C-alpha positions as CSV (number, residue, x, y, z in Angstrom):
1,X,-10.8,-2.5,-22.3
2,X,-9.9,-6.1,-22.8
3,X,-12.6,-8.3,-24.4
4,X,-14.8,-10.0,-21.7
5,X,-13.6,-7.6,-19.0
6,X,-15.8,-5.1,-17.3
7,X,-15.6,-2.6,-14.4
8,X,-17.0,-4.6,-11.5
9,X,-17.8,-1.6,-9.3
10,X,-20.4,-0.3,-11.7
11,X,-23.9,-1.7,-11.9
12,X,-26.0,-2.0,-15.1
13,X,-26.9,1.7,-14.9
14,X,-23.3,2.8,-14.5
15,X,-23.7,3.6,-10.9
16,X,-20.9,2.9,-8.4
17,X,-21.7,-0.1,-6.1
18,X,-20.0,-2.5,-3.7
19,X,-19.3,-5.8,-5.4
20,X,-21.3,-8.8,-4.0
21,X,-18.7,-11.4,-3.2
22,X,-21.0,-13.6,-1.2
23,X,-20.9,-16.3,-3.9
24,X,-17.1,-16.5,-4.0
25,X,-15.2,-19.2,-2.0
26,X,-12.8,-18.0,0.7
27,X,-9.3,-18.5,-0.5
28,X,-5.9,-17.4,0.6
29,X,-5.1,-14.1,-1.1
30,X,-1.8,-12.1,-0.9
31,X,-0.9,-8.8,-2.3
32,X,2.5,-7.0,-2.4
33,X,2.8,-3.3,-3.2
34,X,5.8,-0.9,-3.2
35,X,6.5,2.8,-3.3
36,X,9.4,5.2,-2.5
37,X,10.1,8.6,-1.1
38,X,12.9,10.4,-3.0
39,X,14.7,13.0,-0.9
40,X,18.0,14.8,-0.7
41,X,21.0,12.8,0.4
42,X,21.4,14.9,3.6
43,X,17.8,14.2,4.5
44,X,18.3,10.5,4.0
45,X,21.4,10.8,6.3
46,X,19.1,12.3,9.0
47,X,16.7,9.4,8.6
48,X,19.4,6.8,8.7
49,X,21.0,8.3,11.8
50,X,17.7,8.5,13.6
51,X,18.1,12.2,14.1
52,X,14.7,13.4,12.9
53,X,13.1,15.8,15.4
54,X,9.8,13.9,15.3
55,X,11.5,10.6,16.2
56,X,12.0,7.2,14.6
57,X,11.0,7.9,10.9
58,X,11.2,4.3,9.6
59,X,9.5,2.7,12.6
60,X,6.7,5.2,12.8
61,X,6.1,4.9,9.0
62,X,6.0,1.1,9.3
63,X,3.4,1.2,12.0
64,X,1.4,3.8,10.1
65,X,1.4,1.6,7.0
66,X,0.2,-1.4,9.1
67,X,-2.6,0.7,10.7
68,X,-3.6,2.1,7.3
69,X,-4.0,-1.4,5.7
70,X,-6.5,-2.3,8.5
71,X,-8.5,0.8,7.7
72,X,-8.6,0.7,3.9
73,X,-12.4,0.1,3.9
74,X,-12.9,3.3,5.8
75,X,-10.8,5.3,3.3
76,X,-11.8,3.8,-0.1
77,X,-15.6,3.9,-0.5
78,X,-16.1,0.5,-2.2
79,X,-13.6,-1.6,-0.3
80,X,-14.9,-4.5,1.7
81,X,-13.9,-4.6,5.4
82,X,-11.6,-7.6,5.7
83,X,-10.2,-9.7,8.6
84,X,-6.6,-9.4,7.6
85,X,-4.3,-12.3,8.7
86,X,-1.0,-10.5,8.0
87,X,0.2,-7.0,7.3
88,X,4.0,-6.5,7.0
89,X,5.5,-3.2,6.0
90,X,9.2,-2.9,5.3
91,X,10.9,0.5,4.8
92,X,14.6,0.6,3.9
93,X,17.0,3.4,3.0
94,X,18.2,3.4,-0.6
95,X,21.3,5.6,-1.2
96,X,20.8,5.2,-5.0
97,X,17.5,7.1,-4.9
98,X,18.4,8.8,-2.5
99,X,15.5,8.0,-0.3
100,X,13.5,5.1,1.2
101,X,11.7,2.2,-0.4
102,X,8.5,0.9,1.2
103,X,7.0,-2.6,0.6
104,X,3.8,-3.9,2.0
105,X,2.7,-7.5,2.1
106,X,-1.0,-8.2,3.0
107,X,-2.7,-11.5,3.4
108,X,-6.2,-12.7,4.0
109,X,-8.3,-15.8,3.7
110,X,-11.4,-14.4,2.2
111,X,-13.7,-13.8,-0.7
112,X,-12.0,-10.7,-2.1
113,X,-8.4,-9.6,-2.7
114,X,-6.1,-7.4,-0.6
115,X,-4.6,-5.2,-3.4
116,X,-6.1,-2.0,-2.0
117,X,-4.9,-2.8,1.5
118,X,-1.3,-3.3,0.3
119,X,-1.4,-0.1,-1.8
120,X,-3.0,1.9,1.1
121,X,-0.3,0.6,3.5
122,X,2.5,1.7,1.2
123,X,0.9,5.1,0.4
124,X,0.4,6.0,4.1
125,X,3.9,4.7,5.0
126,X,5.4,7.0,2.4
127,X,3.2,9.9,3.5
128,X,4.4,9.4,7.1
129,X,8.0,9.5,6.0
130,X,7.3,12.8,4.3
131,X,5.5,14.2,7.3
132,X,8.3,13.3,9.7
133,X,11.1,15.0,7.7
134,X,9.3,17.7,5.8
135,X,10.8,20.3,8.0
136,X,14.2,19.7,6.4
137,X,13.1,18.7,2.9
138,X,9.8,19.9,1.5
139,X,10.9,18.9,-2.1
140,X,10.6,15.2,-1.3
141,X,8.7,13.2,-3.9
142,X,6.5,10.1,-3.3
143,X,6.9,7.9,-6.4
144,X,6.2,4.6,-7.9
145,X,3.4,3.3,-5.8
146,X,2.2,0.2,-7.5
147,X,1.1,-3.4,-7.1
148,X,4.0,-5.8,-7.4
149,X,2.1,-9.0,-7.2
150,X,-1.0,-10.7,-6.1
151,X,-2.1,-14.3,-5.7
152,X,-5.4,-16.0,-5.1
153,X,-8.9,-15.5,-6.4
154,X,-10.6,-16.2,-9.7
155,X,-8.4,-13.8,-11.7
156,X,-5.3,-15.7,-10.8
157,X,-1.8,-14.5,-10.1
158,X,-0.3,-11.2,-11.2
159,X,3.3,-10.2,-11.2
160,X,4.5,-6.8,-12.3
161,X,7.3,-6.6,-15.0
């Protein structure tokens, strides 16, 4: 662990707790996360053509990601409930994978960051893609879910390599 850094979700006794952010000023905070679903080329063709039996794969996954970001505090025990000001989820086909790439951008003016909300949005969007086309490709892989960047807050900006 880096010198001077500690796990903020643990109290002095090592017990998990929700961080008290009441002393922090409200600032604009933005987080961007990404992930992908790798699938067979013929599965991607079905997604791109809009021929999945369950319906519009990319549209449904986008909405699922947005909904998930808003419910992160219900899924992750120590997340704060936040009044999100923006959630954008973009899911695009990528022939090079082959598969789809999901990106989520989440914004808030608040006392804590939105990294978990962005990561939750991407995770659920990818899971929804899997669910919608698993009947034709159970070997799909969800990969590379990670934080790309975050701004705002005392820890400053972060950008992935």
